[in-house]
N, C-alpha and C positions, 0 to 999 in steps of 0.2 A: 674494025671498030670506030669510033667517031672523036675527035677532041669534047671535054665537055666544055660549053662557055664560063664557065666561073674560072675555067684558067686562061682563057689566055690574052689578059693582061698580064696572070704572074709566065707565059711562056714569053711573050714576048720583052719585057726586063729583064728575063736567064738570058736570051740569046744579044742583049744589049753590055750586060755584062760580061759574057764572052766574045762578045770584040772588042771592047775595050779593052779587056785585057789580054787578047791577043797579039791585040796593035801594040801594048805600053809594053809587053814583052821583046815584041820585035825593033821598035824601036831604041829601046835601055839597052836591051843586051841580045843584040843581033848576034851573035858568034858562039850564042849557049845553046849548041842547037839539042843538049840534052833534056836541059830543062824546057824550050821551045815542046819537041816531044810529050814531054810530060803534062805543060801545059793543054798540050792538045789532046789527049788522053783523056786531062779531066775533067775535061772541056767538053767531050763527050758522053763520058757521065754520067755528067751534071743536066745536062740538056736531055740524055734518055729519060734519069730519074723523075725530073719534073712531068716530061714528056708522060709516064705511064700514069703518074700519079689521076693526071686526070684524065684520063682515059675513062669514056665513056662508050661501054660494051653493049653489044644490041640483046635482049634479053628475052621469052617466052613468059610469061606471067600465068598462073594459072589462079584464077580467082575463086576463091569458094569461101562464103559467106560465114562458114562455123572453121576457119580455120584463119591461125592470125602468123602473118611472113614474120620473116625477119626483115628487119629494119636496111640495115648496110650489112657488107663483108665485111668479115673481123672474128675474132675465136671468141666463144662463150665465158666470160671469167665469174659470175655473180647467177644462181639460181637460187633465191632463199625468201621466204616468208617475211616482211616488213612492214611500217607503217607508212601508206604514203600521205606527209600532212599538208602540199599544195593544194589543190582541188577533190580528190575524194575523200581524203580525212579516214581512211579506212585498211581496214589490213590486207596488201595484198602480196603477189608472188609479180619478187623483182625477177627482172632476166637481163643482164646486163651484156653488150658486147663491145668488145677491145677493139677499134680501126688501128692497126700498124700505121705505118707515112706507106707501105708497099702494097695494103689495099683502095681498091676499086672507095671514094668514099662519097658514093652520092647513096643519099638516105630518103627510102621508100614508101610511103602509107604500108602500114600493118596490115590495117584490114577496110573495108569501103565503110564511111559512111560520112553525117555532117559534123563539121568543127563544132564543137561547143565551148573549148577555150582554150585559147593561146595565148604566152605571154614567154617574152622574150626578160630575163634576169642576167645584168654585168656582174662578172665577178672574176675570182681568181683562175689560174693556171698553173694548178695541181698537176700533176702529173695523172694522165686520168682512168690510173688504176687506184689511187687513191680513196681510204668508205669515203673521205668526205668531199669528194668532186663532182657528187649527185647533189651536194646542195652548194656548194662556193663557188664553184667554178662558173665562166662565164657558162648559159645554158638557156637553152628553149624547153618548154611543156607546151606540149598537144594533145586534147583530148579532144578522140574520136571515139562518137554513139554509132553503134553502126542498125541496121536496121532494126532487132527485136532490140533495141535499148540496151545495151550491152557497149557500157562504156569501156577503149582502151588508154589507159597515157601513156606519153613515152616523150621521153625527151633527147634532145642535144646537147655533146657537152663536152668543149673544151677542151684539149690535153693541155698538160704542157709548152708543144711547140704550135698546135691550133689557136689562130688566133683574131681567128673571125668564122664567125657561122653566118652562113647562108638560110632565107626558109621563102619557100614560096606559098604559103597558108595565111590565113585567117578565121576569125572568128564566125560561124555562118556558111562558111565554103564548106562545100558538097565534092569530096572526095572518093577516088578512085580505088581498091586497094591496088599494092603495086606500082603505082604511079610515083615517080617523086615529089617529092615535100621539099630538099635541103638539102643544103649540101655542107661539107668541114671539111676549113685545109689543116693539112699536115700533120694526123697522127690525132685521134679521139675516140670517144664512147657514146654508143646509145643505150639509153635507159627504158623499158616496158615491162609499164607497170598491167598487174592481171587477175583478172575475180578468181578468189580460193576455189581450189573443185576443178581449176581449168588444167586438161589433161598438160603438159610438160613433154615437148617431145624432143629437147635437146638434152645434152650435159654438159656438164663444167669443162674447158678444155675443147669442144668440138669446134671444127671452123666448121663457116656457115658465108650464108652468099644472099646479100639483100634481096629482096626478090624473087627467090626462088625457095631459100631454106621453109620451113615447115616449124616456128616457131614452138607453135602448144595447137591444139584445139579447146575453144571454146561449149562450156554447154547447149546443151537446146534449149529455146525457150517455149512456153507451150504457146502451139498453131492456134489454140480458138481459147476465149475466155472461158476459167474455172465456170460450172455451174453449180447455184446453191438453190438446196431445198427448202425451204420452208415447213415448218411444221410449228399447229396451234394447236396448245391441247387447255381442256380445264380443270383443276385439278383444286379440290375444295378440303379446307383444313380449316378449325373448328369452326366460327363464325362467319369469314369469309370465301369466295371463289376468286382463285386465281388463274385468270387468262395469260398464257404465257406462248410468243411465240421464239420459236428461235430459228437460225439459220446452220445448216448440215454445207460447211468444204471442206474437201480434204484436207485430214486433218487435227480440225479444232472446230466445236460447234460455239454459235456465237448468239446470246440472248438480244434481240434486236426492239421486244415492245413487251410490255407485263401491264395489266391492269387487276386490279380489283375491285372486288364489287360482293354487296353482303350474300348472305346465302340465305333463301328465302327458309322458316322452318315452318314444316309441320302444326295447323292450330290441335 
């Protein structure tokens, strides 16, 4: 396990704080041995908490075009049908993952494809499980479209403790499923919006792993274009001959041309 690059400055500040605190206790209270030991233990616990928060474990990603991987470690807190109003502007299945301070806070691409949309939104710092945190908190919105043309929207959402969102993608980037696309510090949430009909593979309250847990399976897109059969027929009605052309595609028949001409009457 290694330390994520986003943790270098935080860990350095933590070490500096611990050093100053311990030096102050020794200087001003040299005989308070009990307090000194308490500060030692507190300093050690604080250092371990900060260190584990920025851990970056090595994982194996199993890429699959039909699957949506979980973008973050945490617990599933929302699975519902909702209307996405920022970009897709239609009904979607929303899956939300809450990340506690003890989780790995690396964010990973749920699918491979091209980033069609990206936007950063400054905002509030409501607790991550608040219903309005998805639309009012500091957040980013990313839309990636896979090779089949299916868009998946996902958001990094800052929580009450998380005051900084980091992202590594922009519009036009080609991204790979499971690769890192961002990082959120000290507790947060990630929302994923999937097409209706997607086969959800997780349940409310389930503990999930970023880049490992399969959130859902996407529907298969047609591998070949639909073939249309054109039918031309002549129908006589009254004193006119109607020439009509229709095309049949699975599930519908569409009229594409119509021509009328006088019918020749026999002498």
